[in-house]
N, CA, C and O of each residue as an XYZ file, in Angstrom:
916
protein
N     -52.493     43.423      5.724
C     -52.263     42.460      4.661
C     -53.456     42.440      3.707
O     -54.598     42.298      4.144
N     -53.196     42.582      2.413
C     -54.268     42.592      1.435
C     -54.889     41.204      1.290
O     -54.253     40.186      1.564
N     -56.149     41.193      0.851
C     -56.866     39.927      0.716
C     -56.159     38.987     -0.244
O     -56.042     37.794      0.034
N     -55.682     39.513     -1.383
C     -55.007     38.656     -2.360
C     -53.723     38.051     -1.774
O     -53.397     36.894     -2.042
N     -53.008     38.835     -0.984
C     -51.796     38.314     -0.351
C     -52.146     37.257      0.684
O     -51.471     36.233      0.783
N     -53.200     37.504      1.455
C     -53.622     36.531      2.457
C     -54.051     35.223      1.796
O     -53.752     34.139      2.297
N     -54.747     35.331      0.681
C     -55.183     34.129     -0.029
C     -53.981     33.330     -0.543
O     -53.973     32.101     -0.483
N     -52.970     34.039     -1.046
C     -51.777     33.358     -1.541
C     -51.042     32.666     -0.395
O     -50.639     31.509     -0.522
N     -50.870     33.366      0.713
C     -50.163     32.789      1.848
C     -50.900     31.589      2.426
O     -50.276     30.677      2.967
N     -52.214     31.586      2.316
C     -53.011     30.483      2.853
C     -52.735     29.168      2.130
O     -53.032     28.097      2.660
N     -52.174     29.238      0.936
C     -51.884     28.019      0.164
C     -50.470     27.503      0.409
O     -50.124     26.409     -0.036
N     -49.655     28.278      1.107
C     -48.244     27.934      1.262
C     -48.046     27.001      2.454
O     -48.610     27.205      3.528
N     -47.233     25.980      2.234
C     -46.862     25.066      3.306
C     -45.338     24.971      3.387
O     -44.634     25.033      2.379
N     -44.861     24.820      4.609
C     -43.431     24.690      4.844
C     -43.150     23.358      5.526
O     -44.074     22.652      5.930
N     -41.869     23.017      5.652
C     -41.526     21.716      6.237
C     -41.532     21.732      7.756
O     -41.738     20.699      8.393
N     -41.306     22.906      8.335
C     -41.273     22.994      9.788
C     -40.598     24.273     10.217
O     -40.197     25.091      9.389
N     -40.473     24.443     11.555
C     -39.779     25.614     12.042
C     -39.244     25.368     13.431
O     -39.756     24.532     14.175
N     -38.214     26.105     13.767
C     -37.603     26.084     15.096
C     -37.950     27.408     15.762
O     -37.661     28.475     15.219
N     -38.567     27.342     16.929
C     -39.100     28.551     17.543
C     -38.030     29.488     18.070
O     -38.259     30.693     18.170
N     -36.861     28.953     18.412
C     -35.799     29.819     18.917
C     -34.441     29.205     18.625
O     -34.193     28.033     18.906
N     -33.572     30.018     18.057
C     -32.181     29.631     17.833
C     -31.292     30.799     18.237
O     -31.583     31.957     17.940
N     -30.208     30.469     18.916
C     -29.231     31.487     19.302
C     -27.980     31.424     18.446
O     -27.027     32.162     18.693
N     -27.965     30.544     17.430
C     -26.749     30.350     16.640
C     -26.942     30.556     15.143
O     -25.954     30.608     14.410
N     -28.165     30.676     14.669
C     -28.386     30.720     13.221
C     -28.334     32.117     12.622
O     -28.119     32.263     11.419
N     -28.528     33.145     13.440
C     -28.381     34.527     12.987
C     -27.377     35.175     13.929
O     -27.675     35.356     15.110
N     -26.204     35.526     13.437
C     -25.143     36.027     14.336
C     -25.604     37.168     15.236
O     -26.031     38.225     14.770
N     -25.504     36.918     16.546
C     -25.808     37.948     17.524
C     -27.276     38.221     17.751
O     -27.622     39.187     18.431
N     -28.158     37.390     17.195
C     -29.596     37.650     17.292
C     -30.347     36.426     17.812
O     -29.918     35.286     17.632
N     -31.491     36.699     18.467
C     -32.430     35.633     18.817
C     -33.368     35.442     17.634
O     -34.082     36.366     17.244
N     -33.365     34.248     17.069
C     -34.081     34.039     15.812
C     -34.929     32.779     15.836
O     -34.615     31.808     16.525
N     -36.000     32.819     15.075
C     -36.731     31.610     14.702
C     -36.175     31.150     13.361
O     -35.603     31.947     12.617
N     -36.341     29.861     13.048
C     -35.845     29.323     11.785
C     -36.981     28.609     11.061
O     -37.634     27.730     11.624
N     -37.208     28.993      9.815
C     -38.215     28.361      8.964
C     -37.505     27.455      7.967
O     -36.508     27.849      7.362
N     -38.021     26.236      7.798
C     -37.404     25.273      6.880
C     -38.321     25.029      5.682
O     -39.492     24.685      5.837
N     -37.760     25.215      4.483
C     -38.458     24.897      3.246
C     -37.838     23.642      2.649
O     -36.639     23.613      2.373
N     -38.642     22.611      2.449
C     -38.136     21.365      1.878
C     -37.955     21.505      0.373
O     -38.593     22.329     -0.282
N     -37.061     20.669     -0.150
C     -36.718     20.693     -1.567
C     -35.314     21.221     -1.737
O     -35.000     22.323     -1.287
N     -34.455     20.430     -2.393
C     -33.072     20.872     -2.597
C     -32.566     20.310     -3.917
O     -32.927     19.201     -4.310
N     -31.728     21.081     -4.594
C     -31.151     20.657     -5.872
C     -29.754     20.075     -5.718
O     -29.115     19.730     -6.712
N     -29.275     19.961     -4.486
C     -28.007     19.282     -4.227
C     -28.263     17.964     -3.506
O     -29.327     17.745     -2.927
N     -27.255     17.093     -3.559
C     -27.347     15.803     -2.876
C     -26.043     15.533     -2.133
O     -25.335     14.570     -2.425
N     -25.739     16.396     -1.170
C     -24.512     16.260     -0.386
C     -24.613     15.020      0.500
O     -25.588     14.864      1.235
N     -23.634     14.154      0.437
C     -23.730     12.863      1.132
C     -23.777     13.009      2.636
O     -24.268     12.113      3.322
N     -23.274     14.130      3.178
C     -23.232     14.322      4.628
C     -24.396     15.157      5.146
O     -24.408     15.518      6.323
N     -25.365     15.470      4.309
C     -26.455     16.381      4.686
C     -27.138     15.931      5.975
O     -27.546     14.776      6.093
N     -27.264     16.852      6.950
C     -27.922     16.517      8.211
C     -29.410     16.854      8.183
O     -30.131     16.595      9.146
N     -29.867     17.437      7.063
C     -31.300     17.691      6.882
C     -31.838     16.890      5.696
O     -32.627     17.397      4.899
N     -31.411     15.662      5.594
C     -31.756     14.850      4.423
C     -33.266     14.689      4.249
O     -33.756     14.525      3.132
N     -33.991     14.737      5.352
C     -35.446     14.608      5.255
C     -36.071     15.792      4.533
O     -37.233     15.726      4.130
N     -35.316     16.875      4.364
C     -35.845     18.072      3.710
C     -35.504     18.137      2.229
O     -35.742     19.163      1.592
N     -34.954     17.070      1.669
C     -34.660     17.059      0.239
C     -35.932     17.007     -0.589
O     -35.985     17.559     -1.688
N     -36.945     16.354     -0.072
C     -38.190     16.106     -0.805
C     -39.209     17.213     -0.535
O     -39.543     17.481      0.619
N     -39.702     17.855     -1.595
C     -40.663     18.951     -1.437
C     -41.962     18.487     -0.790
O     -42.717     19.303     -0.261
N     -42.226     17.190     -0.829
C     -43.468     16.687     -0.228
C     -43.445     16.766      1.297
O     -44.460     16.520      1.949
N     -42.295     17.105      1.859
C     -42.213     17.314      3.307
C     -42.803     18.659      3.729
O     -42.945     18.928      4.922
N     -43.144     19.497      2.761
C     -43.788     20.775      3.077
C     -45.267     20.531      3.368
O     -46.091     20.496      2.454
N     -45.592     20.363      4.642
C     -46.951     20.013      5.047
C     -47.539     20.979      6.076
O     -48.741     20.936      6.336
N     -46.728     21.835      6.656
C     -47.184     22.727      7.726
C     -47.670     24.050      7.134
O     -46.901     24.722      6.447
N     -48.922     24.444      7.378
C     -49.428     25.714      6.842
C     -48.596     26.902      7.333
O     -48.417     27.099      8.535
N     -48.100     27.675      6.394
C     -47.255     28.813      6.739
C     -48.005     29.849      7.563
O     -47.411     30.505      8.418
N     -49.298     30.003      7.320
C     -50.077     31.004      8.054
C     -50.101     30.715      9.549
O     -50.160     31.641     10.358
N     -50.056     29.439      9.923
C     -50.004     29.091     11.347
C     -48.696     29.575     11.966
O     -48.687     30.113     13.073
N     -47.606     29.381     11.253
C     -46.303     29.815     11.743
C     -46.232     31.336     11.764
O     -45.696     31.919     12.706
N     -46.765     31.977     10.739
C     -46.754     33.430     10.678
C     -47.503     34.044     11.859
O     -47.063     35.037     12.437
N     -48.628     33.447     12.205
C     -49.394     33.946     13.342
C     -48.611     33.800     14.644
O     -48.640     34.691     15.493
N     -47.916     32.683     14.800
C     -47.105     32.476     16.003
C     -45.932     33.447     16.033
O     -45.590     33.975     17.091
N     -45.320     33.682     14.890
C     -44.225     34.648     14.832
C     -44.705     36.052     15.197
O     -44.003     36.806     15.870
N     -45.884     36.380     14.753
C     -46.441     37.705     15.062
C     -46.587     37.887     16.569
O     -46.393     38.984     17.092
N     -46.930     36.799     17.263
C     -47.068     36.876     18.722
C     -45.713     36.974     19.428
O     -45.640     37.357     20.595
N     -44.656     36.629     18.720
C     -43.331     36.597     19.331
C     -42.461     37.796     18.951
O     -41.297     37.859     19.346
N     -43.000     38.731     18.202
C     -42.174     39.845     17.723
C     -41.652     40.727     18.852
O     -40.704     41.486     18.652
N     -42.256     40.636     20.031
C     -41.784     41.453     21.136
C     -40.422     41.057     21.662
O     -39.725     41.869     22.269
N     -40.034     39.787     21.429
C     -38.732     39.360     21.957
C     -37.846     38.653     20.932
O     -36.659     38.444     21.184
N     -38.399     38.288     19.795
C     -37.554     37.766     18.722
C     -36.898     38.918     17.972
O     -37.500     39.978     17.799
N     -35.659     38.706     17.527
C     -34.976     39.705     16.707
C     -35.118     39.420     15.220
O     -35.152     40.339     14.402
N     -35.202     38.129     14.874
C     -35.026     37.777     13.468
C     -35.699     36.455     13.125
O     -36.105     35.689     13.999
N     -35.802     36.214     11.807
C     -36.249     34.932     11.268
C     -35.239     34.505     10.212
O     -34.831     35.303      9.369
N     -34.839     33.236     10.267
C     -33.944     32.661      9.270
C     -34.759     31.749      8.363
O     -35.525     30.914      8.843
N     -34.596     31.906      7.056
C     -35.252     31.020      6.095
C     -34.190     30.071      5.562
O     -33.241     30.488      4.899
N     -34.367     28.778      5.865
C     -33.365     27.771      5.540
C     -34.029     26.612      4.818
O     -35.172     26.725      4.375
N     -33.321     25.502      4.698
C     -33.882     24.386      3.951
C     -33.269     23.062      4.361
O     -32.822     22.868      5.492
N     -33.269     22.132      3.363
C     -33.525     22.311      1.940
C     -32.724     23.433      1.313
O     -31.699     23.867      1.839
N     -33.219     23.891      0.176
C     -32.641     25.052     -0.494
C     -33.752     26.034     -0.820
O     -34.502     25.823     -1.772
N     -33.870     27.108     -0.042
C     -34.999     28.029     -0.193
C     -35.108     28.678     -1.564
O     -36.215     28.971     -2.018
N     -33.970     28.912     -2.238
C     -34.039     29.669     -3.488
C     -34.604     28.872     -4.654
O     -34.864     29.445     -5.712
N     -34.804     27.562     -4.493
C     -35.468     26.799     -5.550
C     -36.971     26.694     -5.296
O     -37.697     26.107     -6.098
N     -37.435     27.258     -4.191
C     -38.860     27.189     -3.852
C     -39.637     28.317     -4.532
O     -39.213     29.471     -4.471
N     -40.759     28.010     -5.175
C     -41.570     29.053     -5.816
C     -42.276     29.959     -4.812
O     -42.830     30.988     -5.198
N     -42.265     29.593     -3.530
C     -42.960     30.407     -2.528
C     -42.001     31.234     -1.684
O     -42.421     31.858     -0.709
N     -40.723     31.248     -2.041
C     -39.756     32.007     -1.236
C     -40.104     33.492     -1.181
O     -40.117     34.078     -0.099
N     -40.382     34.104     -2.314
C     -40.629     35.547     -2.349
C     -41.858     35.936     -1.525
O     -41.754     36.856     -0.713
N     -43.011     35.291     -1.688
C     -44.140     35.657     -0.827
C     -43.879     35.424      0.656
O     -44.378     36.177      1.492
N     -43.108     34.399      0.997
C     -42.745     34.182      2.397
C     -41.899     35.338      2.908
O     -42.155     35.860      3.993
N     -40.904     35.739      2.144
C     -40.050     36.856      2.571
C     -40.847     38.145      2.694
O     -40.636     38.920      3.627
N     -41.753     38.377      1.766
C     -42.598     39.577      1.856
C     -43.423     39.575      3.140
O     -43.547     40.604      3.804
N     -43.985     38.424      3.488
C     -44.798     38.322      4.704
C     -43.951     38.525      5.946
O     -44.383     39.191      6.886
N     -42.749     37.959      5.963
C     -41.862     38.125      7.113
C     -41.416     39.573      7.255
O     -41.262     40.072      8.369
N     -41.208     40.244      6.131
C     -40.816     41.643      6.166
C     -41.852     42.494      6.908
O     -41.493     43.437      7.614
N     -43.118     42.164      6.750
C     -44.182     42.936      7.372
C     -44.204     42.785      8.895
O     -44.838     43.583      9.586
N     -43.522     41.772      9.417
C     -43.463     41.588     10.865
C     -42.481     42.552     11.522
O     -42.521     42.751     12.736
N     -41.612     43.142     10.732
C     -40.625     44.060     11.292
C     -39.409     43.372     11.876
O     -38.605     44.012     12.552
N     -39.256     42.071     11.627
C     -38.099     41.324     12.107
C     -36.998     41.313     11.061
O     -37.264     41.447      9.867
N     -35.764     41.154     11.510
C     -34.671     40.933     10.580
C     -34.869     39.584      9.894
O     -35.414     38.656     10.491
N     -34.428     39.476      8.641
C     -34.609     38.245      7.880
C     -33.261     37.809      7.298
O     -32.573     38.588      6.638
N     -32.903     36.558      7.555
C     -31.668     35.980      7.022
C     -32.015     34.837      6.079
O     -32.936     34.063      6.338
N     -31.273     34.740      4.989
C     -31.456     33.668      4.019
C     -30.240     32.754      4.031
O     -29.107     33.220      3.909
N     -30.475     31.442      4.179
C     -29.433     30.434      4.013
C     -29.560     29.848      2.615
O     -30.663     29.495      2.199
N     -28.457     29.738      1.880
C     -28.538     29.260      0.498
C     -27.280     28.503      0.094
O     -26.211     28.682      0.678
N     -27.432     27.648     -0.923
C     -26.267     26.977     -1.497
C     -25.704     27.749     -2.683
O     -24.702     27.341     -3.271
N     -26.342     28.861     -3.039
C     -25.791     29.745     -4.052
C     -26.036     29.358     -5.493
O     -25.482     29.986     -6.395
N     -26.853     28.337     -5.740
C     -27.050     27.870     -7.114
C     -28.042     28.710     -7.911
O     -28.220     28.490     -9.109
N     -28.691     29.675     -7.249
C     -29.670     30.527     -7.932
C     -29.261     31.999     -7.767
O     -29.886     32.732     -7.000
N     -28.221     32.427     -8.479
C     -27.703     33.787     -8.266
C     -28.720     34.890     -8.525
O     -28.695     35.916     -7.846
N     -29.604     34.706     -9.480
C     -30.569     35.764     -9.784
C     -31.600     35.915     -8.672
O     -32.070     37.022     -8.409
N     -31.953     34.819     -8.021
C     -32.873     34.907     -6.885
C     -32.199     35.623     -5.726
O     -32.807     36.483     -5.089
N     -30.954     35.276     -5.451
C     -30.222     35.941     -4.364
C     -30.097     37.432     -4.655
O     -30.309     38.261     -3.771
N     -29.757     37.768     -5.886
C     -29.660     39.177     -6.255
C     -31.003     39.881     -6.078
O     -31.060     40.999     -5.565
N     -32.057     39.240     -6.495
C     -33.396     39.854     -6.420
C     -33.805     40.145     -4.991
O     -34.272     41.243     -4.689
N     -33.635     39.168     -4.101
C     -34.105     39.382     -2.732
C     -33.257     40.422     -2.004
O     -33.750     41.132     -1.127
N     -31.987     40.506     -2.372
C     -31.134     41.528     -1.755
C     -31.488     42.907     -2.291
O     -31.702     43.840     -1.516
N     -31.550     43.040     -3.603
C     -31.795     44.354     -4.191
C     -33.201     44.864     -3.927
O     -33.435     46.072     -3.966
N     -34.141     43.966     -3.661
C     -35.503     44.381     -3.316
C     -35.695     44.580     -1.813
O     -36.806     44.852     -1.356
N     -34.616     44.443     -1.050
C     -34.687     44.700      0.376
C     -35.463     43.675      1.171
O     -36.044     44.008      2.204
N     -35.487     42.422      0.711
C     -36.269     41.383      1.383
C     -35.478     40.624      2.440
O     -36.062     39.892      3.240
N     -34.165     40.786      2.456
C     -33.345     40.108      3.456
C     -32.342     41.091      4.049
O     -31.994     42.103      3.440
N     -31.891     40.763      5.257
C     -30.912     41.585      5.955
C     -29.558     40.906      6.083
O     -28.573     41.541      6.459
N     -29.508     39.622      5.771
C     -28.267     38.862      5.944
C     -28.364     37.621      5.065
O     -29.439     37.040      4.918
N     -27.236     37.216      4.480
C     -27.200     36.010      3.645
C     -26.030     35.136      4.081
O     -24.919     35.627      4.282
N     -26.288     33.844      4.225
C     -25.221     32.871      4.461
C     -25.210     31.898      3.286
O     -26.235     31.303      2.952
N     -24.055     31.745      2.671
C     -23.923     30.891      1.494
C     -22.913     29.791      1.774
O     -21.814     30.056      2.262
N     -23.288     28.555      1.464
C     -22.417     27.410      1.691
C     -21.551     27.122      0.474
O     -22.059     26.793     -0.598
N     -20.240     27.250      0.649
C     -19.274     26.842     -0.368
C     -18.783     25.465      0.046
O     -17.980     25.337      0.971
N     -19.260     24.450     -0.632
C     -19.125     23.097     -0.113
C     -17.863     22.355     -0.551
O     -17.481     21.353      0.053
N     -17.213     22.861     -1.617
C     -16.073     22.115     -2.152
C     -15.278     22.987     -3.111
O     -15.788     23.992     -3.607
N     -14.016     22.606     -3.377
C     -13.279     23.276     -4.451
C     -13.877     22.888     -5.794
O     -14.691     21.969     -5.879
N     -13.474     23.584     -6.826
C     -14.069     23.365     -8.146
C     -14.000     21.907     -8.567
O     -14.994     21.351     -9.034
N     -12.845     21.282     -8.409
C     -12.644     19.921     -8.922
C     -13.478     18.870     -8.203
O     -13.767     17.817     -8.771
N     -13.867     19.141     -6.961
C     -14.615     18.156     -6.179
C     -16.098     18.498     -6.021
O     -16.840     17.748     -5.388
N     -16.528     19.610     -6.583
C     -17.887     20.080     -6.289
C     -18.953     19.118     -6.774
O     -19.904     18.846     -6.042
N     -18.827     18.599     -7.971
C     -19.835     17.664     -8.485
C     -19.844     16.386     -7.667
O     -20.911     15.851     -7.366
N     -18.675     15.892     -7.305
C     -18.587     14.646     -6.528
C     -19.246     14.787     -5.166
O     -19.873     13.845     -4.681
N     -19.112     15.956     -4.542
C     -19.631     16.144     -3.192
C     -21.094     16.582     -3.181
O     -21.851     16.187     -2.295
N     -21.495     17.395     -4.158
C     -22.855     17.958     -4.134
C     -23.778     17.431     -5.219
O     -24.998     17.550     -5.110
N     -23.205     16.847     -6.269
C     -24.029     16.389     -7.384
C     -24.378     17.487     -8.373
O     -25.145     17.253     -9.308
N     -23.828     18.684     -8.185
C     -24.139     19.812     -9.065
C     -22.865     20.549     -9.462
O     -21.889     20.526     -8.713
N     -22.853     21.206    -10.631
C     -21.696     22.020    -11.013
C     -21.595     23.266    -10.146
O     -22.553     23.641     -9.470
N     -20.435     23.902    -10.168
C     -20.170     25.002     -9.242
C     -20.338     26.388     -9.865
O     -20.294     27.387     -9.147
N     -20.529     26.469    -11.181
C     -20.479     27.763    -11.852
C     -21.458     28.782    -11.275
O     -21.085     29.936    -11.064
N     -22.688     28.383    -11.019
C     -23.681     29.315    -10.488
C     -23.346     29.738     -9.058
O     -23.615     30.871     -8.659
N     -22.765     28.829     -8.301
C     -22.335     29.166     -6.942
C     -21.271     30.255     -6.988
O     -21.320     31.208     -6.211
N     -20.310     30.115     -7.898
C     -19.255     31.116     -8.030
C     -19.828     32.476     -8.408
O     -19.362     33.512     -7.931
N     -20.835     32.463     -9.263
C     -21.477     33.723     -9.656
C     -22.125     34.395     -8.450
O     -22.028     35.611     -8.287
N     -22.786     33.606     -7.606
C     -23.423     34.166     -6.408
C     -22.390     34.691     -5.425
O     -22.582     35.748     -4.825
N     -21.297     33.959     -5.257
C     -20.222     34.414     -4.368
C     -19.679     35.755     -4.848
O     -19.479     36.671     -4.050
N     -19.442     35.867     -6.142
C     -18.911     37.131     -6.678
C     -19.887     38.282     -6.424
O     -19.476     39.391     -6.083
N     -21.179     38.007     -6.592
C     -22.164     39.059     -6.345
C     -22.166     39.482     -4.879
O     -22.163     40.677     -4.580
N     -22.171     38.521     -3.971
C     -22.182     38.853     -2.541
C     -20.966     39.683     -2.164
O     -21.078     40.644     -1.402
N     -19.826     39.324     -2.685
C     -18.605     40.050     -2.357
C     -18.597     41.461     -2.943
O     -17.914     42.343     -2.421
N     -19.341     41.681     -4.013
C     -19.340     42.982     -4.683
C     -20.405     43.938     -4.156
O     -20.245     45.155     -4.254
N     -21.496     43.398     -3.596
C     -22.604     44.246     -3.173
C     -22.350     44.832     -1.788
O     -21.567     44.299     -1.002
N     -23.033     45.945     -1.510
C     -22.876     46.637     -0.233
C     -24.205     46.734      0.527
O     -24.292     47.442      1.531
N     -25.227     46.036      0.062
C     -26.563     46.167      0.653
C     -26.691     45.456      1.999
O     -27.227     46.023      2.951
N     -26.199     44.211      2.084
C     -26.395     43.416      3.293
C     -25.101     42.703      3.676
O     -24.288     42.399      2.803
N     -24.896     42.432      4.963
C     -23.769     41.592      5.370
C     -23.993     40.145      4.924
O     -25.129     39.716      4.723
N     -22.913     39.416      4.776
C     -23.011     38.032      4.321
C     -21.924     37.199      4.994
O     -20.945     37.722      5.528
N     -22.129     35.900      4.949
C     -21.147     34.947      5.456
C     -21.025     33.811      4.447
O     -22.032     33.300      3.956
N     -19.806     33.422      4.143
C     -19.556     32.216      3.364
C     -19.186     31.107      4.336
O     -18.437     31.334      5.286
N     -19.714     29.896      4.099
C     -19.525     28.803      5.056
C     -19.019     27.559      4.337
O     -19.409     27.287      3.201
N     -18.163     26.819      4.995
C     -17.710     25.537      4.452
C     -17.771     24.481      5.537
O     -17.168     24.635      6.599
N     -18.498     23.411      5.271
C     -18.533     22.253      6.163
C     -17.383     21.327      5.778
O     -17.290     20.882      4.634
N     -16.517     21.044      6.734
C     -15.316     20.261      6.436
C     -15.658     18.778      6.504
O     -15.488     18.137      7.541
N     -16.133     18.250      5.403
C     -16.464     16.829      5.330
C     -15.191     16.013      5.185
O     -14.150     16.559      4.820
N     -15.253     14.708      5.467
C     -14.054     13.873      5.330
C     -13.486     13.829      3.912
O     -12.336     13.430      3.728
N     -14.267     14.229      2.908
C     -13.766     14.252      1.536
C     -12.915     15.486      1.242
O     -12.302     15.583      0.179
N     -12.880     16.424      2.181
C     -12.034     17.605      2.025
C     -10.775     17.464      2.875
O     -10.822     16.938      3.987
N      -9.659     17.934      2.346
C      -8.413     17.953      3.114
C      -7.913     19.388      3.232
O      -8.557     20.321      2.752
N      -6.775     19.554      3.866
C      -6.260     20.909      4.084
C      -5.944     21.613      2.771
O      -6.132     22.824      2.654
N      -5.467     20.862      1.786
C      -5.185     21.465      0.485
C      -6.473     21.953     -0.178
O      -6.484     23.002     -0.821
N      -7.559     21.189     -0.020
C      -8.851     21.605     -0.571
C      -9.320     22.915      0.070
O      -9.805     23.812     -0.620
N      -9.173     23.015      1.376
C      -9.584     24.239      2.069
C      -8.765     25.436      1.616
O      -9.297     26.532      1.443
N      -7.469     25.222      1.426
C      -6.639     26.313      0.929
C      -7.057     26.728     -0.479
O      -7.037     27.912     -0.816
N      -7.431     25.755     -1.294
C      -7.883     26.071     -2.655
C      -9.210     26.829     -2.629
O      -9.390     27.800     -3.363
N     -10.138     26.379     -1.778
C     -11.402     27.103     -1.623
C     -11.125     28.535     -1.178
O     -11.703     29.489     -1.700
N     -10.224     28.663     -0.199
C      -9.907     29.980      0.319
C      -9.294     30.891     -0.723
O      -9.688     32.050     -0.850
N      -8.336     30.374     -1.467
C      -7.603     31.199     -2.429
C      -8.428     31.526     -3.663
O      -8.357     32.644     -4.172
N      -9.211     30.566     -4.154
C      -9.889     30.748     -5.437
C     -11.352     31.171     -5.333
O     -11.921     31.656     -6.311
N     -11.973     30.996     -4.159
C     -13.397     31.309     -4.034
C     -13.653     32.322     -2.922
O     -14.328     33.328     -3.139
N     -13.126     32.062     -1.755
C     -13.426     32.886     -0.584
C     -12.653     34.199     -0.569
O     -13.166     35.204     -0.079
N     -11.466     34.211     -1.079
C     -10.492     35.281     -0.850
C     -11.094     36.686     -0.970
O     -11.725     37.031     -1.969
N     -10.879     37.476      0.076
C     -11.396     38.840      0.101
C     -12.776     38.976      0.702
O     -13.286     40.090      0.815
N     -13.400     37.867      1.095
C     -14.742     37.919      1.685
C     -14.689     38.508      3.087
O     -13.644     38.517      3.737
N     -15.828     38.993      3.534
C     -15.899     39.573      4.882
C     -15.787     38.511      5.969
O     -15.123     38.714      6.985
N     -16.448     37.372      5.743
C     -16.489     36.344      6.797
C     -16.556     34.963      6.176
O     -17.325     34.726      5.244
N     -15.739     34.045      6.702
C     -15.747     32.644      6.273
C     -15.900     31.785      7.517
O     -15.057     31.819      8.414
N     -16.980     31.015      7.566
C     -17.244     30.148      8.711
C     -16.856     28.716      8.365
O     -17.335     28.157      7.378
N     -15.994     28.133      9.173
C     -15.565     26.748      9.007
C     -16.369     25.889      9.964
O     -16.362     26.131     11.172
N     -17.064     24.887      9.436
C     -18.003     24.101     10.239
C     -17.578     22.641     10.314
O     -17.118     22.060      9.331
N     -17.737     22.067     11.487
C     -17.457     20.647     11.663
C     -18.593     19.822     11.072
O     -19.765     20.161     11.238
N     -18.246     18.753     10.392
C     -19.242     17.854      9.794
C     -19.834     16.951     10.877
O     -19.147     16.564     11.822
N     -21.122     16.622     10.725
C     -21.823     15.843     11.751
C     -21.997     14.387     11.354
O     -23.091     13.838     11.490
N     -20.956     13.763     10.874
C     -21.062     12.353     10.496
C     -19.898     11.572     11.099
O     -18.939     12.146     11.616
N     -20.011     10.249     11.017
C     -18.949      9.367     11.502
C     -17.677      9.615     10.698
O     -17.732      9.888      9.499
N     -16.545      9.518     11.364
C     -15.228      9.711     10.757
C     -14.947     11.159     10.374
O     -14.034     11.424      9.591
N     -15.720     12.099     10.916
C     -15.468     13.509     10.663
C     -14.191     13.942     11.379
O     -13.734     13.280     12.310
N     -13.627     15.051     10.937
C     -12.441     15.588     11.590
C     -12.760     15.972     13.036
O     -13.879     16.378     13.347
N     -11.786     15.841     13.894
C     -11.962     16.205     15.296
C     -12.031     17.721     15.444
O     -11.642     18.465     14.543
N     -12.533     18.164     16.593
C     -12.594     19.596     16.876
C     -11.208     20.221     16.829
O     -11.033     21.321     16.305
N     -10.224     19.519     17.378
C      -8.855     20.043     17.400
C      -8.315     20.205     15.990
O      -7.628     21.184     15.699
N      -8.615     19.260     15.115
C      -8.142     19.334     13.734
C      -8.808     20.492     12.988
O      -8.149     21.202     12.228
N     -10.116     20.683     13.205
C     -10.826     21.785     12.552
C     -10.222     23.122     12.977
O     -10.006     24.003     12.144
N      -9.953     23.271     14.264
C      -9.370     24.523     14.762
C      -7.991     24.756     14.153
O      -7.651     25.882     13.790
N      -7.203     23.698     14.042
C      -5.869     23.833     13.461
C      -5.949     24.220     11.988
O      -5.175     25.052     11.516
N      -6.883     23.616     11.269
C      -7.074     23.970      9.861
C      -7.444     25.440      9.717
O      -6.928     26.141      8.847
N      -8.340     25.892     10.578
C      -8.850     27.262     10.479
C      -7.747     28.292     10.673
O      -7.763     29.353     10.049
N      -6.791     27.978     11.539
C      -5.692     28.919     11.792
C      -4.944     29.236     10.497
O      -4.506     30.367     10.288
N      -4.802     28.241      9.639
C      -4.042     28.413      8.399
C      -4.851     29.052      7.277
O      -4.344     29.224      6.169
N      -6.101     29.404      7.554
C      -6.966     29.989      6.522
C      -7.187     31.482      6.720
O      -7.949     32.101      5.978
N      -6.532     32.058      7.708
C      -6.845     33.425      8.121
C      -6.557     34.487      7.070
O      -7.096     35.591      7.149
N      -5.728     34.180      6.100
C      -5.390     35.193      5.095
C      -6.479     35.362      4.034
O      -6.420     36.289      3.227
N      -7.469     34.472      4.033
C      -8.431     34.472      2.935
C      -9.674     35.327      3.183
O     -10.361     35.689      2.228
N      -9.980     35.657      4.431
C     -11.180     36.452      4.751
C     -10.864     37.388      5.900
O      -9.937     37.154      6.675
N     -11.641     38.443      6.000
C     -11.420     39.399      7.068
C     -11.672     38.765      8.432
O     -11.030     39.121      9.420
N     -12.607     37.826      8.477
C     -12.953     37.166      9.734
C     -13.138     35.681      9.480
O     -13.868     35.292      8.568
N     -12.487     34.852     10.275
C     -12.651     33.396     10.208
C     -13.378     32.949     11.464
O     -12.923     33.216     12.577
N     -14.514     32.264     11.293
C     -15.322     31.779     12.400
C     -15.318     30.253     12.365
O     -15.458     29.653     11.299
N     -15.160     29.636     13.514
C     -15.224     28.176     13.600
C     -16.485     27.793     14.365
O     -16.733     28.314     15.453
N     -17.285     26.883     13.803
C     -18.563     26.508     14.413
C     -18.642     24.995     14.571
O     -18.147     24.237     13.736
N     -19.276     24.573     15.665
C     -19.546     23.152     15.866
C     -18.430     22.403     16.544
O     -18.436     21.172     16.575
N     -17.449     23.140     17.101
C     -16.321     22.454     17.757
C     -16.293     22.837     19.231
O     -15.426     22.375     19.972
């Protein structure tokens, strides 16, 4: 690692990390790094404490050193949030993780298509998971942001051949079966993988209901995955 790179990394702070996850990178043993700061305000967010960038207090170099000691048995690192693509330190973090020789996955809400394109085309990630949170008509109500940039990122992921990707939808109580069909037909259709996730709040759909919904979505993606049930 060059001195200038080390100096830059020494200034970077993250919100926290999970030393081992068996569910965040498909088929891999992974650590998860969390970057605080998000441009969405989803009412059901289970990482609400990570909305504020001031939660980034943990020196990244400490985590990097620990990851280096774990490369013998870890397969991958997931960079999540918050929303990592709005962070000015995402690229140097990905560059540093690349040097460890581990697989790198990016979790994103898709609102920064040029950042997603850049990290993929520059070979900084091996896998991308993008959250499609609502149909067009409900996107602002559920997330607080317009959907146009998300659609652009989805189109790019579906068109590129560099890395595998997954599109994900958390079935919040504000979504119904018609909404899921609309998401599937107008946004997801033709994707490699669509993961349907149970929401973690009161009055969420039951596991049985989520599974039943997923059965009717099979025509929209090559693979339908159900998580959290």
